[in-house]
N, C-alpha and C positions, 0 to 999 in steps of 0.2 A: 317261866318260853327261857330255854340258856341254847349260847350256841356262840357259832363266828359271827360272818356273813350270813348279812337276812336278804333273804331275795322271797320280793313281794307278787303275788299274780291276779286276779279277782275273775269270779265263777261271772256267766251271764246266763242267756236263758235257757241255754244246751245241758246243765250243768244238774238242774231242777232235783230232785232226785238221786241224783250218784255219790259213790260213796267218795271219803276223803280220797281214798289212796288211791282211786282209779282215777279221779279226776286233778291228783297230781302228777299222777303216772302222761296223762294227757298232756299238761299245762310244764312241765318242767321233764322236758323229752329226756334232757343229757343225767338226766336222775333215772336207777333204773328203781319197778314200785317198789321192791322189796329194800330196797333201802333209804327212800322217802316213807313205808310199814315202818322203819327200825322208827327214823325219828321223828313218827311221829307218834312212837310208844315211849322215848324218851326225852316227851314233851316238847320238840324242835320244831313243835308246830302248832300256831294258832289262827281262827276261825272270829274274823271281828275282834282281833284284840287278846279272846280267849282261848287260853291253853286245852289241845284237844289233844288226847290219848288215846282212841280208838280209832282203828283204823275204817269200822264200820261207817262211823258220822253222814249222814245223810247229809245233803247240802243246799241252798237254794242258787238262784240268780243270784248276783249284782255284791256275794259276799268276798270278804277280803281274806286271803292267805298268805300269811308269814311263814319262812318256812328258816329257820336257822339252820345253816349248817357248818359244824363244829370244825375248828381246826384241826390238820393231823394232831396227835398228842406223841407221834414216835412216826418210826421212819417205816412201814409196812411193808416196802417192796425196796428189795436190796440193787443197786445198781448194777447194770453189765456191760459189756464193751460187745457189742451188738452191730453191725455196720449200717447206718444208715446213708441212704439218698433223699437231701435235702432236698429240696429247690429253694426255700428262700427262708429266709430268719432273721426277725429285727429284735426288739425289749421288747415285742408285744409277744410273738408270733413264730408260729414254728410252720412251713410246710411239708410234709415228709412226701417223697414216693415211697407206699409201703410193701415191698416183694410181695409175693404170694408167699401163702404159708406160715404168714408170719399173726400171733395173734395181737391183738390193739392191747389190751389190760387183760391183768393175773386175773382166775378166775377159776372153783374148780376144775383141777386136772389140769390145768396153767399156772400153777405155781410163778411159774417166770422164764426167761424166755421170751420176752412182749414186747412189744415198742414199748411200752412203760418203761420196762427195763434199763432198755436200748438209752429214750431220753436221760430219765436222771442220770451215767455217766457221762450223759453229752451236755446236759443243765443242769441247774440246781435251782436256776428257776421256770419254775412251773405253777400252775390256780389250782388251788387249796378246794375251789369251787365244789366240785364232784368227789372230793376227800383221801384219805392218806393210797388206795387202789389204783385210784382213777385219774392221774395226777393233770393236769392239761388238759385231759380226754372228753373234748366238745363234743364228738360226731364219732362212730366208728363207720369201719367197713368189716367185713368177715374176713375172716383168716385166708381165705382162700382164693379171696377179691384182689388183683393188685391194685395200687393207687393210688390214688393223692387224698388227704388228709388234714383238715390245720388243727394246731393245738396252739395251744394258750399259758403264753408263759408270768400273764396276770390275772387276779380274780377280776381285773374290769373288760382287759380283754375278752375274759372268757363272757363275762357278761353278754356284750358287746353280742359276739358271736350265735349267741344260746338265741339273744331275743333277734334275730336275723335269721334264723334256721325255724326257731317262731312264726314269726311274719310271713316267711317262705318265698326269702329274698336273695337265698342264697343257691345259686348257681351248682347244678348236679346234672354230669351227661357221661353215662357209663356205656363203651363196647363191650356189646353180648355177639358171640355165635349161640343160636338158639335152633330147636329143632322143627323141619317141616318149614315148607314154601306158605306164604302167604302171596294171597287173591290180589290186599291192598300195599298201596307204598307207604302209607302211616296210618296211625288210630293211640287210640286212650285209652286204656283198663282204669276203671272208674270204682273200684271196688276194697271197702272197709277189710282191716287184716287181724286178725287178732291170734293167742295161741288155739293151735288144734284141738278141739276137745278128744280125738284118737289117740293123737300123738305129743308129748309135752316139750320135745325136741322139737317141732315143727310149728312154723305158723302157716297159717292158710286166712282165706275170707273167707267169712264168717258172719252171720248176724251181728249185731253189735261191737262191731268191730273197729279200732282206733279209723278213720280215716284215708284212702291212700292213694292219690293218683300218680299215674307212669304215664309219659310220652313216650311211644315210639316210630322210630323211621328205617325204613329199609335201604342200608349198603349198600348190600350185594349178594345178589341169589345165590346158593351157592348148592343147584341140586336138591339132595332132602336137608337142608341146612339154608338158615342164612344169617349173616352177620348184621342186623341191626344195630341202632347209635338208641340209647331207653334217658329218656328227662326226669328227671326224679322234680315232684308238685313238690311230694312231704317223704320223709324218711323213715319208714316203716326197718324192722330186724326184718332182713333178707325181703326189702316189697318186692327188685325189680327179680329173682328168682320165683317167689308165691305166683306173681299175678302175668308173669311169661305160662310160668305153669299151668294155670287159669285158664287163661284159651289154649291151652292145649301145647303151648313152645316151648318148654322148656325148657332149660341155658346146659348148654352142652356141658359133660364133666360132670352136671349137680346130679349126682345119687341121693340124694332127699329128694327132691325134689321132682325127678325124671328118670331113669329108667333104672335100675341098680345097675344093668353090664352098659360100661363107658363105651364104646371107640378108640384105640391107640391108647388102653393101658392106660387114659384119664382118670386119677382122683381129686379134681377138684374143678371147681366150673368155671367154663370160660369168659371173667367177667369179669371188665377193667373202670376203676375210677379214672376215666384221662382228663376233662377237665373239671375243674373247681373255681369260682367265680365269688364272690363276696365284696362290700366295703372294708374299710381299715374297719377295726371299732374301737382303734384312736386318736387316728389322724383322717378321716375321714371322706380319704381318697379310695378310689372303686381299685380288687386285684380282680388278676385272672389269669390260670395256669392250665397249662396245660401240658402232657407225657404221653410217651408213643404208650401202650400194650406191651409189656413184656417178650425179649424173644421166643421162648414157648406158646404162649399166645397168637406167634408174627410161622411162628413153624406149623402151626395147626390149620393155621388158615390156609398156608397155599398147599398142603397137605389135601385141605379137599378141595380147592381149585384144580392142582390137577387133579381128579377124580373128574373132572369137566369133560 
């Protein structure tokens, strides 16, 4: 097995009979399944000390998986001067208030103009755990979702933050405007999320998907819409958008999971990551950040209030 930093995880009884790529994608959430499959094929993954090159290998409970994340051999992403709203920064991490419309990292269809490009212009110190295409990225928020995310400047900080995400100890609260009214004041959606079998661009509540839990509380009733506070217990792709659509309350502006035609000419969801809390991965002190939604969000909220 070759590579740079070794990331070790362990299976339990719930992983009995599951494929190695699926298990790694569950246990190392900050890395995509396709990237982990690539590492397996390149001999960068070992099961109980033995290199495993087949992504279809079935696992047992109580096994040790070592993943060697190779250090980047070249700069694949170029620095770009893009405005950043930095809420906090020290030698280990950066907390950014991401603007709506900014993609977090380069991918097919978005080769540049991303948060990563902006970060590379801002600093030369970013973690390498997630590869050269996603330096520093520990977790993501959608392109059209605004708000807080934490970026790791060192590999040690990255591992510490990733462990907190895995242990579900990171506080993540979102403001959202959703369709229709609620009879209750608060509730929980506990439903597994996986790729939509009918549309690979979407996620859906599916049997056998990854466990996902979202708590919500009513902030304000707005006639045909509702302002809510959503708290993530897990952090699956599109989780709030999928869960709210699942209970017939899609996020306003979300044409992927809600109505194709949206009021006010909206072209993106009214969703804002307003609160982020975690323990500093190096200093061990609690940290909590809170930012208000952008003006465009507040403008839509006011328009809905004026309708009442």
